[in-house]
Backbone of each chain as ProteinMPNN parsed JSONL, in Angstrom:
{"seq_chain_A": "XXXXXXXXXXXXXXXXXXXXXXXXXXXXXXXXXXXXXXXXXXXXXXXXXXXXXXXXXXXXXXXXXXXXXXXXXXXXXXXXXXXXX", "coords_chain_A": {"N_chain_A": [[246.961, 109.385, -87.433], [244.339, 107.165, -86.307], [241.998, 107.725, -83.702], [239.615, 106.815, -81.182], [237.185, 108.869, -79.909], [235.494, 109.629, -76.869], [232.807, 111.069, -75.04], [231.486, 112.327, -71.971], [228.763, 113.065, -69.694], [228.442, 116.498, -68.789], [230.166, 117.41, -70.77], [229.556, 115.832, -72.981], [226.974, 116.724, -73.538], [227.443, 119.415, -74.079], [229.054, 119.293, -76.349], [227.453, 117.967, -78.037], [227.632, 115.298, -78.804], [228.446, 111.811, -78.305], [230.402, 110.076, -79.063], [233.121, 109.648, -81.362], [235.124, 109.108, -84.229], [238.347, 110.075, -84.95], [240.916, 111.387, -87.102], [244.058, 112.066, -86.223], [246.851, 114.343, -86.45], [250.281, 113.213, -86.735], [251.923, 114.386, -84.791], [250.385, 114.691, -82.555], [250.535, 113.302, -79.697], [249.96, 112.911, -77.042], [247.578, 113.045, -74.287], [247.226, 115.709, -73.513], [248.089, 117.059, -75.817], [246.182, 116.206, -77.617], [243.944, 117.38, -76.554], [244.541, 120.102, -76.954], [244.547, 120.052, -79.698], [241.84, 119.587, -80.201], [240.704, 121.927, -79.235], [241.26, 123.661, -81.253], [239.211, 123.332, -83.035], [237.426, 125.262, -82.523], [234.518, 127.313, -81.59], [232.125, 125.625, -79.579], [233.938, 123.706, -78.812], [236.23, 125.05, -78.189], [235.397, 126.331, -75.923], [234.643, 124.203, -74.219], [237.036, 122.817, -73.87], [238.752, 124.701, -72.88], [241.631, 126.042, -71.224], [241.209, 126.655, -68.5], [239.092, 125.091, -67.785], [238.109, 122.256, -65.921], [238.943, 119.244, -67.009], [238.822, 115.797, -67.211], [240.549, 112.802, -68.243], [240.503, 109.595, -69.885], [242.384, 106.859, -71.019], [241.908, 104.174, -73.055], [240.022, 103.262, -71.204], [241.17, 103.706, -68.706], [241.958, 105.911, -66.089], [243.736, 108.808, -67.038], [246.608, 110.893, -66.926], [247.388, 114.278, -68.083], [249.786, 114.066, -69.46], [249.829, 111.534, -70.472], [250.508, 109.031, -72.933], [249.207, 108.634, -76.264], [248.116, 106.359, -78.761], [247.675, 104.989, -82.106], [244.396, 103.734, -82.626], [243.578, 103.853, -80.009], [241.147, 104.331, -77.358], [239.992, 107.286, -76.336], [238.732, 109.08, -73.728], [236.923, 111.947, -72.651], [235.901, 113.865, -69.88], [234.027, 115.584, -67.249], [235.272, 116.21, -63.837], [234.634, 113.409, -61.706], [231.511, 112.497, -60.088], [230.279, 110.512, -58.524], [229.033, 108.051, -56.152]], "CA_chain_A": [[246.488, 108.136, -86.83], [242.937, 107.232, -85.895], [241.647, 107.397, -82.32], [238.188, 106.917, -80.911], [236.903, 109.803, -78.822], [234.202, 109.478, -76.182], [232.519, 112.198, -74.157], [230.46, 111.994, -70.992], [228.126, 114.06, -68.819], [228.25, 117.848, -69.33], [230.935, 117.559, -72.024], [228.776, 115.175, -74.037], [225.87, 117.627, -73.889], [227.97, 120.652, -74.657], [229.61, 119.031, -77.682], [226.405, 117.383, -78.864], [227.976, 113.957, -79.307], [229.04, 110.963, -77.263], [231.565, 109.353, -79.584], [233.557, 110.117, -82.678], [236.447, 108.618, -84.592], [239.047, 111.14, -85.677], [242.265, 111.163, -87.608], [244.868, 113.166, -85.698], [248.205, 114.421, -87.016], [251.273, 112.396, -86.033], [252.496, 115.099, -83.644], [249.47, 114.668, -81.403], [250.911, 112.009, -79.094], [249.574, 112.82, -75.628], [246.233, 113.525, -73.97], [247.273, 117.177, -73.526], [248.193, 117.503, -77.212], [244.885, 115.944, -78.237], [243.05, 118.424, -76.042], [244.894, 121.322, -77.686], [244.098, 119.82, -81.075], [240.38, 119.729, -80.238], [240.393, 123.347, -79.013], [241.382, 124.332, -82.557], [237.957, 123.251, -83.784], [236.693, 126.497, -82.247], [233.14, 127.202, -81.1], [231.918, 124.944, -78.296], [235.15, 122.94, -78.481], [237.147, 125.986, -77.562], [234.864, 126.6, -74.579], [234.656, 122.959, -73.431], [238.405, 122.387, -73.568], [239.575, 125.849, -72.476], [242.608, 125.631, -70.207], [240.724, 126.777, -67.124], [238.06, 124.091, -67.515], [238.612, 120.99, -65.394], [238.545, 118.125, -67.852], [239.59, 114.579, -66.937], [240.634, 111.933, -69.417], [240.834, 108.183, -69.717], [242.877, 106.218, -72.238], [241.517, 102.76, -73.014], [239.219, 103.041, -70.006], [241.923, 103.9, -67.466], [242.218, 107.326, -65.845], [245.027, 109.15, -67.626], [247.021, 112.289, -66.748], [247.554, 115.033, -69.337], [251.017, 113.651, -70.15], [249.707, 110.145, -70.943], [250.697, 108.842, -74.376], [248.127, 108.005, -77.024], [248.586, 105.748, -80.007], [246.597, 104.647, -83.036], [243.441, 102.734, -82.165], [243.182, 104.059, -78.604], [239.877, 104.971, -77.019], [240.298, 108.392, -75.426], [237.484, 109.676, -73.23], [237.033, 113.199, -71.904], [234.724, 114.074, -69.031], [234.297, 116.442, -66.092], [235.604, 115.432, -62.635], [233.54, 112.486, -61.413], [230.667, 112.884, -58.95], [229.457, 109.378, -58.085], [229.026, 107.696, -54.735]], "C_chain_A": [[245.048, 108.298, -86.337], [242.786, 106.898, -84.406], [240.144, 107.565, -82.149], [237.982, 107.844, -79.719], [235.563, 109.474, -78.19], [234.041, 110.636, -75.207], [231.399, 111.816, -73.205], [229.936, 113.237, -70.265], [228.027, 115.435, -69.498], [229.013, 118.055, -70.639], [230.171, 116.974, -73.209], [227.641, 116.096, -74.502], [226.372, 118.869, -74.601], [228.443, 120.441, -76.1], [228.597, 118.356, -78.608], [226.755, 116.038, -79.464], [228.591, 113.125, -78.19], [230.244, 110.168, -77.751], [231.876, 109.854, -80.988], [234.91, 109.472, -82.981], [237.138, 109.723, -85.37], [240.442, 110.695, -86.088], [243.1, 112.33, -87.109], [246.258, 113.157, -86.324], [249.208, 113.657, -86.14], [251.827, 113.069, -84.776], [251.639, 115.055, -82.389], [249.632, 113.322, -80.688], [250.568, 111.876, -77.626], [248.136, 113.324, -75.467], [246.195, 115.053, -74.054], [247.299, 117.707, -74.967], [246.865, 117.291, -77.946], [243.866, 117.011, -77.822], [243.285, 119.745, -76.796], [244.402, 121.232, -79.132], [242.583, 120.045, -81.192], [239.944, 121.182, -80.034], [240.394, 124.09, -80.355], [240.129, 124.222, -83.414], [237.096, 124.502, -83.566], [235.314, 126.254, -81.675], [233.06, 126.551, -79.726], [233.168, 124.18, -77.853], [236.145, 123.808, -77.729], [236.71, 126.269, -76.121], [235.043, 125.358, -73.697], [236.061, 122.555, -72.992], [239.335, 123.547, -73.215], [240.465, 125.432, -71.315], [242.066, 125.659, -68.793], [239.629, 125.743, -66.79], [238.689, 122.796, -67.012], [238.069, 119.856, -66.248], [239.435, 116.936, -67.5], [239.592, 113.723, -68.19], [240.894, 110.49, -69.007], [241.325, 107.669, -71.061], [242.624, 104.723, -72.096], [240.899, 102.387, -71.666], [240.019, 103.012, -68.709], [242.162, 105.39, -67.31], [243.621, 107.672, -66.339], [245.362, 110.617, -67.371], [247.245, 112.952, -68.11], [248.752, 114.542, -70.146], [250.924, 112.227, -70.727], [249.811, 110.057, -72.464], [249.439, 108.258, -75.011], [248.703, 107.464, -78.328], [247.388, 105.351, -80.875], [245.698, 103.567, -82.444], [242.971, 102.908, -80.732], [241.777, 104.637, -78.497], [240.204, 106.035, -75.978], [238.99, 109.066, -75.026], [237.793, 110.953, -72.476], [235.749, 113.394, -71.117], [235.061, 115.027, -67.892], [234.712, 115.576, -64.895], [234.391, 114.622, -62.175], [232.782, 112.871, -60.138], [229.769, 111.743, -58.472], [229.465, 109.202, -56.581], [227.787, 108.111, -54.01]], "O_chain_A": [[244.602, 109.394, -86.0], [243.361, 105.927, -83.913], [239.494, 108.335, -82.855], [238.544, 107.621, -78.647], [234.615, 109.091, -78.876], [235.013, 111.118, -74.625], [230.482, 111.08, -73.569], [230.574, 114.289, -70.231], [227.584, 115.532, -70.643], [228.559, 118.791, -71.514], [230.147, 117.551, -74.297], [227.383, 116.229, -75.699], [225.797, 119.313, -75.595], [228.253, 121.302, -76.958], [228.845, 118.193, -79.803], [226.234, 115.671, -80.517], [229.181, 113.661, -77.252], [231.017, 109.648, -76.946], [231.024, 110.398, -81.689], [235.741, 109.313, -82.087], [236.585, 110.248, -86.336], [241.043, 109.784, -85.519], [242.88, 113.468, -87.524], [246.781, 112.103, -86.684], [248.988, 113.486, -84.941], [252.162, 112.39, -83.805], [252.114, 115.347, -81.292], [248.967, 112.34, -81.02], [250.849, 110.844, -77.016], [247.563, 113.935, -76.368], [245.251, 115.626, -74.598], [246.618, 118.68, -75.292], [246.477, 118.099, -78.789], [243.051, 117.47, -78.622], [242.338, 120.41, -77.216], [243.91, 122.206, -79.703], [242.109, 120.625, -82.17], [238.937, 121.617, -80.593], [239.622, 125.028, -80.558], [239.993, 124.935, -84.409], [236.162, 124.766, -84.324], [234.972, 125.127, -81.315], [233.829, 126.883, -78.824], [233.419, 124.03, -76.657], [236.801, 123.375, -76.782], [237.539, 126.426, -75.224], [235.532, 125.452, -72.571], [236.258, 122.026, -71.898], [240.557, 123.401, -73.244], [240.094, 124.571, -70.518], [242.406, 124.806, -67.973], [239.292, 125.558, -65.62], [239.66, 122.297, -67.581], [236.877, 119.551, -66.209], [240.66, 117.054, -67.494], [238.758, 113.889, -69.079], [241.429, 110.21, -67.935], [240.764, 107.995, -72.107], [243.071, 104.092, -71.138], [241.21, 101.351, -71.078], [239.612, 102.382, -67.733], [242.524, 106.067, -68.271], [244.575, 106.933, -66.096], [244.518, 111.49, -67.568], [247.286, 112.285, -69.144], [248.737, 114.595, -71.376], [251.85, 111.773, -71.399], [249.274, 110.897, -73.186], [248.706, 107.493, -74.384], [249.632, 108.025, -78.908], [246.242, 105.378, -80.426], [246.176, 102.608, -81.838], [242.071, 102.2, -80.281], [241.286, 105.323, -79.394], [240.64, 105.719, -74.871], [238.242, 109.556, -75.872], [238.787, 111.042, -71.755], [234.653, 113.126, -71.61], [236.233, 115.257, -67.597], [234.532, 114.358, -64.919], [233.257, 115.097, -62.247], [233.341, 113.489, -59.232], [228.631, 111.976, -58.064], [229.856, 110.1, -55.835], [227.663, 107.868, -52.809]]}, "seq_chain_B": "XXXXXXXXXXXXXXXXXXXXXXXXXXXXXXXXXXXXXXXXXXXXXXXXXXXXXXXXXXXXXXXXXXXXXXXXXXXXXXXXXXXXXXXXXXXXXXXXXXXXXXXXXXXXXXXXXXXXXXXXXXXXXXXXXXXXXXXXXXXXX", "coords_chain_B": {"N_chain_B": [[234.628, 88.48, -54.412], [232.422, 90.999, -55.304], [231.339, 93.05, -57.839], [229.129, 95.369, -59.013], [227.46, 97.276, -61.415], [224.538, 98.751, -61.765], [221.037, 99.194, -62.684], [218.991, 98.477, -61.031], [217.658, 98.331, -57.664], [219.142, 97.274, -54.5], [219.414, 94.635, -52.026], [220.218, 95.01, -48.811], [220.469, 93.203, -46.598], [220.576, 90.728, -47.861], [222.898, 90.974, -49.377], [224.828, 91.338, -47.371], [224.598, 88.929, -45.99], [225.643, 87.175, -47.863], [228.286, 87.83, -47.664], [228.966, 86.927, -45.173], [229.369, 84.259, -45.04], [231.834, 82.896, -44.863], [233.815, 81.306, -42.416], [236.019, 82.549, -41.357], [235.437, 85.185, -41.233], [234.973, 87.919, -39.123], [233.945, 90.389, -38.914], [231.815, 92.707, -40.527], [231.729, 95.582, -42.358], [229.661, 98.153, -43.565], [228.548, 100.544, -46.023], [226.073, 102.777, -47.065], [225.066, 104.891, -49.627], [222.741, 107.431, -50.32], [220.161, 109.107, -52.273], [219.941, 112.526, -51.751], [217.453, 114.71, -51.075], [217.083, 115.876, -53.81], [215.882, 114.76, -56.958], [217.69, 112.719, -59.288], [219.755, 111.952, -62.186], [221.942, 109.388, -62.887], [224.865, 108.993, -64.633], [227.187, 106.797, -66.269], [230.333, 105.278, -67.276], [230.201, 102.738, -69.146], [231.946, 99.701, -68.869], [234.501, 100.948, -68.343], [233.846, 101.769, -65.767], [233.413, 99.457, -64.145], [235.972, 98.376, -64.224], [237.467, 100.402, -62.999], [236.42, 100.404, -60.403], [237.093, 97.827, -59.627], [239.847, 98.053, -59.542], [240.196, 99.776, -57.39], [239.217, 98.207, -55.312], [241.094, 96.143, -55.37], [243.342, 97.533, -54.55], [242.586, 98.143, -51.92], [242.549, 95.565, -50.87], [245.222, 95.042, -50.824], [246.07, 96.569, -48.765], [244.64, 96.09, -46.41], [243.214, 93.455, -44.331], [241.073, 91.831, -46.187], [238.514, 89.776, -46.557], [236.27, 89.279, -48.07], [234.234, 91.217, -50.349], [231.817, 93.6, -51.38], [230.684, 95.721, -53.909], [228.23, 97.798, -55.004], [226.847, 99.878, -57.384], [224.432, 102.118, -58.401], [222.838, 103.286, -61.473], [221.163, 105.585, -63.716], [217.778, 106.879, -63.402], [217.029, 108.328, -60.318], [215.273, 108.734, -57.232], [214.703, 111.006, -54.391], [215.88, 109.602, -51.363], [216.296, 107.133, -52.51], [218.457, 104.32, -52.731], [221.89, 104.643, -53.642], [224.546, 103.663, -53.643], [226.393, 100.826, -52.47], [228.862, 99.764, -50.291], [230.457, 97.089, -48.957], [232.406, 95.378, -46.658], [234.057, 92.454, -45.669], [235.944, 91.258, -43.029], [238.491, 89.824, -40.845], [238.64, 91.223, -38.481], [237.226, 94.225, -36.971], [238.632, 96.67, -37.401], [240.047, 96.539, -39.852], [237.879, 96.112, -41.564], [236.316, 98.463, -41.273], [238.187, 100.45, -42.099], [238.891, 99.652, -44.746], [236.427, 99.821, -46.005], [235.82, 102.553, -45.847], [237.972, 103.606, -47.26], [237.551, 102.5, -49.845], [235.159, 103.75, -50.496], [235.917, 106.491, -50.45], [237.786, 106.557, -52.534], [236.255, 105.719, -54.658], [234.606, 107.896, -54.976], [236.277, 109.759, -56.213], [237.565, 108.48, -58.309], [236.013, 106.688, -59.809], [234.141, 106.508, -62.786], [231.451, 108.13, -62.638], [228.661, 110.294, -62.989], [226.577, 112.811, -61.675], [223.412, 114.19, -62.346], [221.348, 116.681, -61.365], [217.846, 117.12, -60.931], [216.288, 119.852, -60.645], [213.728, 122.24, -59.711], [213.012, 124.327, -62.367], [215.029, 123.458, -63.917], [217.657, 121.175, -65.084], [220.83, 120.284, -63.717], [224.311, 119.585, -63.9], [226.069, 118.034, -61.306], [228.737, 119.504, -59.527], [232.121, 118.517, -58.968], [233.517, 118.066, -55.706], [235.993, 119.748, -53.781], [236.48, 118.768, -51.284], [236.072, 116.067, -51.521], [238.288, 115.262, -52.978], [240.235, 115.782, -51.085], [239.506, 113.939, -49.123], [240.156, 111.546, -50.356], [242.857, 111.928, -50.704], [243.999, 111.677, -48.167], [244.586, 109.035, -47.735], [246.958, 108.472, -48.885]], "CA_chain_B": [[234.437, 89.906, -54.637], [231.32, 91.254, -56.225], [231.228, 94.441, -58.281], [227.999, 95.459, -59.925], [226.949, 98.598, -61.777], [223.207, 98.297, -62.162], [219.91, 100.118, -62.54], [218.098, 97.979, -59.998], [217.963, 98.503, -56.249], [219.767, 96.083, -53.914], [218.914, 94.249, -50.706], [221.373, 95.043, -47.914], [220.583, 91.961, -45.819], [220.995, 89.65, -48.753], [224.306, 91.2, -49.749], [225.675, 91.106, -46.189], [224.587, 87.491, -45.695], [226.575, 86.516, -48.782], [229.654, 88.114, -47.205], [229.183, 86.353, -43.837], [229.426, 82.793, -45.139], [233.162, 82.371, -44.524], [234.006, 81.249, -40.956], [237.118, 83.441, -40.942], [234.908, 86.551, -41.118], [234.552, 88.317, -37.788], [233.377, 91.738, -38.978], [231.395, 93.23, -41.827], [231.396, 97.014, -42.312], [228.993, 98.521, -44.814], [228.162, 101.941, -46.211], [225.078, 103.002, -48.113], [224.864, 106.283, -50.001], [221.418, 107.567, -50.923], [219.853, 110.399, -52.895], [219.531, 113.522, -50.773], [216.534, 115.818, -51.43], [216.77, 116.206, -55.209], [215.933, 113.645, -57.913], [218.867, 112.834, -60.163], [220.098, 110.905, -63.139], [223.356, 109.027, -62.779], [225.459, 108.462, -65.857], [228.514, 106.223, -66.039], [231.115, 104.908, -68.468], [230.155, 101.271, -69.133], [233.236, 99.088, -69.19], [235.531, 101.551, -67.49], [233.382, 101.87, -64.383], [233.674, 98.201, -63.457], [237.437, 98.241, -64.083], [237.951, 101.396, -62.029], [236.026, 99.941, -59.067], [237.894, 96.635, -59.337], [241.194, 98.514, -59.204], [240.118, 100.343, -56.038], [239.047, 97.065, -54.4], [242.393, 95.465, -55.324], [244.223, 98.353, -53.711], [242.145, 97.957, -50.528], [242.975, 94.227, -50.464], [246.657, 95.094, -50.581], [246.358, 97.354, -47.564], [243.972, 95.557, -45.222], [242.684, 92.103, -44.405], [239.742, 91.848, -46.797], [238.182, 88.391, -46.907], [235.34, 89.401, -49.195], [233.826, 92.605, -50.489], [230.792, 93.842, -52.399], [230.428, 97.123, -54.271], [227.126, 97.937, -55.956], [226.564, 101.292, -57.655], [223.32, 102.212, -59.352], [222.831, 104.395, -62.425], [219.811, 105.852, -64.208], [217.008, 107.895, -62.68], [216.855, 108.002, -58.906], [214.483, 109.703, -56.466], [215.192, 111.209, -53.019], [215.933, 108.434, -50.466], [216.708, 105.907, -53.222], [219.85, 103.939, -52.502], [222.776, 104.827, -54.802], [225.759, 102.842, -53.599], [226.687, 99.97, -51.32], [230.206, 99.197, -50.146], [230.456, 96.225, -47.781], [233.695, 94.674, -46.561], [234.15, 91.426, -44.64], [237.324, 91.052, -42.572], [238.58, 89.069, -39.598], [238.397, 92.151, -37.375], [236.52, 95.447, -37.388], [239.515, 97.754, -37.85], [240.281, 96.376, -41.288], [236.609, 96.26, -42.28], [235.972, 99.893, -41.293], [239.151, 101.216, -42.896], [238.788, 99.299, -46.17], [235.133, 100.318, -46.475], [235.919, 104.002, -46.013], [238.931, 103.815, -48.344], [236.894, 102.195, -51.125], [234.173, 104.807, -50.746], [236.628, 107.738, -50.764], [238.399, 106.449, -53.858], [235.163, 105.636, -55.628], [234.132, 109.278, -55.176], [237.165, 110.561, -57.057], [238.185, 107.701, -59.384], [235.081, 105.893, -60.619], [233.471, 107.426, -63.72], [230.01, 108.368, -62.486], [228.304, 111.729, -62.951], [225.199, 113.061, -61.232], [222.708, 115.363, -62.871], [220.2, 116.935, -60.49], [216.658, 117.68, -61.583], [215.669, 120.827, -59.755], [212.701, 123.066, -60.348], [213.681, 125.332, -63.19], [216.005, 122.862, -64.838], [218.598, 120.162, -64.635], [222.229, 120.734, -63.773], [225.315, 118.594, -63.512], [226.688, 118.293, -60.002], [230.186, 119.742, -59.653], [232.958, 117.754, -58.037], [233.889, 118.841, -54.516], [237.402, 119.672, -53.369], [236.541, 117.964, -50.057], [236.178, 114.663, -51.926], [239.695, 115.044, -53.327], [240.971, 115.745, -49.812], [239.182, 112.676, -48.447], [240.925, 110.482, -51.018], [244.279, 112.234, -50.514], [244.533, 111.306, -46.856], [245.004, 107.617, -47.7], [248.241, 108.299, -49.59]], "C_chain_B": [[233.292, 90.089, -55.627], [231.294, 92.746, -56.547], [230.093, 94.499, -59.281], [227.608, 96.915, -60.149], [225.596, 98.307, -62.403], [222.152, 99.376, -61.993], [219.084, 99.772, -61.307], [218.596, 98.318, -58.589], [218.639, 97.224, -55.737], [219.214, 95.862, -52.511], [220.112, 94.107, -49.766], [221.559, 93.724, -47.166], [221.112, 90.816, -46.66], [222.488, 89.769, -49.083], [225.238, 90.902, -48.579], [225.733, 89.616, -45.87], [225.551, 86.736, -46.607], [228.029, 86.704, -48.319], [229.994, 87.39, -45.905], [229.432, 84.854, -43.861], [230.742, 82.186, -44.635], [233.374, 82.421, -43.003], [235.142, 82.131, -40.464], [236.635, 84.881, -40.725], [234.449, 86.823, -39.688], [233.876, 89.674, -37.788], [232.963, 92.086, -40.405], [231.051, 94.703, -41.63], [230.74, 97.366, -43.633], [228.63, 99.996, -44.821], [227.11, 101.986, -47.306], [224.993, 104.502, -48.361], [223.492, 106.363, -50.639], [221.172, 108.976, -51.446], [219.306, 111.35, -51.84], [218.684, 114.606, -51.451], [216.128, 115.99, -52.893], [216.898, 114.99, -56.125], [217.124, 113.812, -58.844], [218.951, 111.693, -61.167], [221.584, 110.653, -63.002], [223.832, 108.395, -64.069], [226.785, 107.803, -65.495], [229.139, 105.814, -67.359], [231.178, 103.384, -68.486], [231.497, 100.677, -69.573], [234.329, 99.644, -68.299], [235.121, 101.532, -66.02], [233.74, 100.62, -63.594], [235.173, 98.021, -63.208], [237.978, 99.173, -63.012], [237.622, 100.945, -60.61], [236.87, 98.725, -58.674], [239.307, 97.025, -58.906], [241.239, 99.058, -57.764], [240.027, 99.208, -55.007], [240.381, 96.318, -54.261], [243.359, 96.217, -54.423], [243.866, 98.18, -52.232], [242.617, 96.593, -50.005], [244.461, 94.175, -50.155], [246.998, 95.787, -49.272], [245.79, 96.751, -46.288], [243.574, 94.101, -45.431], [241.25, 92.208, -44.925], [239.432, 90.421, -47.241], [237.221, 88.368, -48.095], [234.807, 90.828, -49.211], [232.774, 92.73, -51.591], [230.649, 95.339, -52.638], [229.317, 97.118, -55.316], [226.875, 99.43, -56.147], [225.471, 101.354, -58.699], [223.532, 103.358, -60.337], [221.39, 104.55, -62.919], [219.102, 106.884, -63.349], [216.711, 107.455, -61.258], [216.133, 109.135, -58.177], [215.075, 109.882, -55.062], [214.922, 109.973, -52.158], [216.206, 107.113, -51.203], [218.166, 105.608, -52.865], [220.662, 104.145, -53.783], [223.891, 103.792, -54.798], [225.833, 102.017, -52.328], [228.154, 99.562, -51.393], [230.158, 98.37, -48.87], [231.727, 95.387, -47.796], [233.667, 93.69, -45.395], [235.61, 91.176, -44.32], [237.3, 90.171, -41.328], [238.191, 89.97, -38.432], [237.865, 93.493, -37.873], [237.422, 96.541, -37.947], [239.733, 97.71, -39.349], [239.0, 96.618, -42.082], [236.216, 97.735, -42.393], [236.883, 100.66, -42.248], [238.993, 100.93, -44.387], [237.494, 99.851, -46.767], [235.225, 101.821, -46.756], [236.878, 104.357, -47.168], [238.269, 103.6, -49.712], [235.912, 103.304, -51.483], [234.86, 106.12, -51.151], [237.23, 107.695, -52.166], [237.343, 106.402, -54.954], [234.657, 107.04, -55.996], [234.987, 110.064, -56.159], [237.707, 109.812, -58.278], [237.211, 106.937, -60.282], [234.24, 106.826, -61.496], [231.941, 107.421, -63.644], [229.787, 109.872, -62.462], [226.836, 111.875, -62.602], [224.644, 114.319, -61.886], [221.45, 115.54, -62.03], [219.053, 117.555, -61.272], [215.931, 118.589, -60.603], [214.557, 121.561, -60.492], [213.44, 124.136, -61.151], [214.805, 124.764, -64.033], [216.927, 121.842, -64.214], [220.003, 120.739, -64.656], [223.149, 119.626, -63.283], [225.936, 119.001, -62.194], [228.181, 118.509, -60.219], [230.945, 118.972, -58.592], [233.378, 118.658, -56.883], [235.36, 118.645, -54.177], [237.532, 118.797, -52.127], [236.627, 116.472, -50.381], [237.61, 114.314, -52.309], [240.535, 114.913, -52.061], [240.747, 114.428, -49.083], [239.986, 111.529, -49.054], [242.42, 110.656, -50.771], [244.84, 111.661, -49.209], [244.971, 109.861, -46.749], [246.372, 107.413, -48.327], [249.414, 108.173, -48.639]], "O_chain_B": [[233.219, 89.411, -56.652], [231.235, 93.59, -55.653], [230.088, 93.773, -60.275], [227.445, 97.684, -59.201], [225.521, 97.683, -63.461], [222.343, 100.344, -61.258], [218.55, 100.651, -60.63], [219.783, 98.554, -58.364], [218.701, 96.22, -56.446], [218.634, 96.757, -51.896], [220.921, 93.191, -49.914], [222.666, 93.19, -47.103], [221.971, 90.045, -46.234], [223.227, 88.785, -49.064], [226.296, 90.297, -48.753], [226.792, 89.096, -45.521], [226.197, 85.778, -46.183], [228.883, 85.848, -48.553], [231.168, 87.25, -45.562], [229.679, 84.246, -42.82], [230.755, 81.099, -44.057], [233.141, 83.455, -42.377], [235.22, 82.43, -39.272], [237.331, 85.692, -40.115], [233.655, 86.075, -39.117], [233.295, 90.078, -36.78], [233.678, 91.792, -41.363], [230.18, 95.036, -40.826], [231.195, 96.94, -44.694], [228.43, 100.612, -43.774], [227.235, 101.325, -48.337], [224.865, 105.289, -47.423], [223.108, 105.482, -51.408], [221.89, 109.915, -51.1], [218.348, 111.038, -51.133], [219.179, 115.332, -52.313], [214.955, 116.223, -53.185], [217.899, 114.274, -56.078], [217.519, 114.937, -59.15], [218.324, 110.644, -61.024], [222.388, 111.586, -63.001], [223.281, 107.399, -64.536], [227.434, 108.199, -64.527], [228.545, 105.983, -68.424], [232.093, 102.794, -67.912], [232.092, 101.129, -70.551], [235.003, 98.9, -67.586], [235.95, 101.305, -65.139], [234.304, 100.709, -62.504], [235.591, 97.578, -62.138], [238.837, 98.791, -62.217], [238.449, 101.086, -59.709], [237.306, 98.608, -57.529], [239.889, 96.404, -58.017], [242.198, 98.825, -57.029], [240.679, 99.251, -53.964], [240.753, 95.91, -53.161], [244.094, 95.62, -53.637], [244.756, 98.08, -51.388], [243.032, 96.473, -48.853], [244.91, 93.374, -49.335], [248.091, 95.61, -48.735], [246.38, 96.879, -45.215], [243.592, 93.586, -46.549], [240.339, 92.617, -44.204], [240.027, 89.921, -48.197], [237.348, 87.545, -49.002], [234.91, 91.555, -48.223], [232.844, 92.042, -52.609], [230.511, 96.123, -51.698], [229.451, 96.509, -56.378], [226.71, 100.162, -55.171], [225.566, 100.723, -59.751], [224.301, 104.283, -60.074], [220.515, 103.752, -62.582], [219.743, 107.669, -62.651], [216.208, 106.356, -61.023], [216.341, 110.316, -58.456], [215.842, 109.042, -54.591], [213.846, 109.379, -52.234], [216.334, 106.073, -50.557], [218.987, 106.512, -52.717], [220.181, 103.857, -54.879], [224.151, 103.132, -55.803], [225.398, 102.445, -51.258], [228.628, 99.077, -52.421], [229.848, 98.902, -47.805], [232.078, 94.772, -48.803], [233.301, 94.048, -44.276], [236.418, 90.915, -45.212], [236.235, 89.816, -40.822], [237.499, 89.541, -37.509], [238.03, 93.849, -39.04], [237.027, 97.262, -38.864], [239.616, 98.727, -40.033], [239.026, 97.25, -43.138], [235.834, 98.202, -43.465], [236.415, 101.421, -43.095], [238.962, 101.855, -45.198], [237.48, 100.297, -47.914], [234.755, 102.294, -47.791], [236.625, 105.281, -47.941], [238.414, 104.422, -50.617], [235.844, 103.74, -52.632], [234.425, 106.782, -52.094], [237.185, 108.685, -52.897], [237.517, 106.969, -56.033], [234.331, 107.327, -57.148], [234.481, 110.939, -56.862], [238.251, 110.436, -59.188], [237.563, 106.58, -61.406], [233.693, 107.815, -61.009], [231.251, 106.805, -64.456], [230.627, 110.627, -61.972], [225.972, 111.182, -63.138], [225.306, 115.354, -61.968], [220.592, 114.658, -61.988], [219.254, 118.395, -62.15], [215.074, 118.148, -59.837], [214.458, 121.512, -61.718], [214.377, 124.763, -60.658], [215.462, 125.493, -64.776], [216.975, 121.668, -62.997], [220.332, 121.573, -65.499], [222.814, 118.849, -62.389], [226.286, 120.163, -61.987], [228.814, 117.792, -60.993], [230.475, 118.799, -57.467], [233.57, 119.861, -57.06], [235.9, 117.542, -54.27], [238.562, 118.154, -51.926], [237.191, 115.7, -49.606], [238.095, 113.222, -52.013], [241.42, 114.063, -51.967], [241.673, 113.866, -48.498], [240.444, 110.642, -48.334], [243.159, 109.68, -50.644], [245.988, 111.221, -49.149], [245.648, 109.485, -45.792], [246.899, 106.301, -48.307], [250.554, 108.023, -49.081]]}, "name": "protein", "num_of_chains": 2, "seq": "XXXXXXXXXXXXXXXXXXXXXXXXXXXXXXXXXXXXXXXXXXXXXXXXXXXXXXXXXXXXXXXXXXXXXXXXXXXXXXXXXXXXXXXXXXXXXXXXXXXXXXXXXXXXXXXXXXXXXXXXXXXXXXXXXXXXXXXXXXXXXXXXXXXXXXXXXXXXXXXXXXXXXXXXXXXXXXXXXXXXXXXXXXXXXXXXXXXXXXXXXXXXXXXXXXXXXXXXXXXXXXXXXX"}
């Protein structure tokens, strides 16, 4: 299934991109599974999404926990913990 | 309710006057956050940011008497002493105005998708989130 990925702040810089559309295998049905899937790309992806790195996610522009479900057509964003205000 | 994510600065008096129009309002509490010492660039997630702030404001309205409320958050390049954020809450009485204002600010710190990048001598670096901000938001649960 196809999902739209978006990256912000330090993650965007580290990965050298701010958006991407990818086709993920059917088994990748949660934010956590998508993260694991991206780690498999190796290189910077492995570093950026390493388990010890604090990465937050949003699904369709709503904050989403690791267990949140994802479905075809979703916009899934990854970013570091927020620092506004 | 007014929520704005903008590059431009804002005028505190003007914003507060807009909140004071209703005769039921007896108190307006406001908070301004500004850039401390180091120039920075603020990035956000257009679309999500406005929704996230609106959700926080809705939650505040469910907890306290909030007659009207304004949240303005700037993005882009900002210099020391530039204003970053305004949260202003109009209520019948001060207790609700103070509490709702602080609640909105605490939640905004941990839930609204903004990121600060500081421009120090020798390079730029992304500001890391503070555990104390998480604690500040936790206490409202």
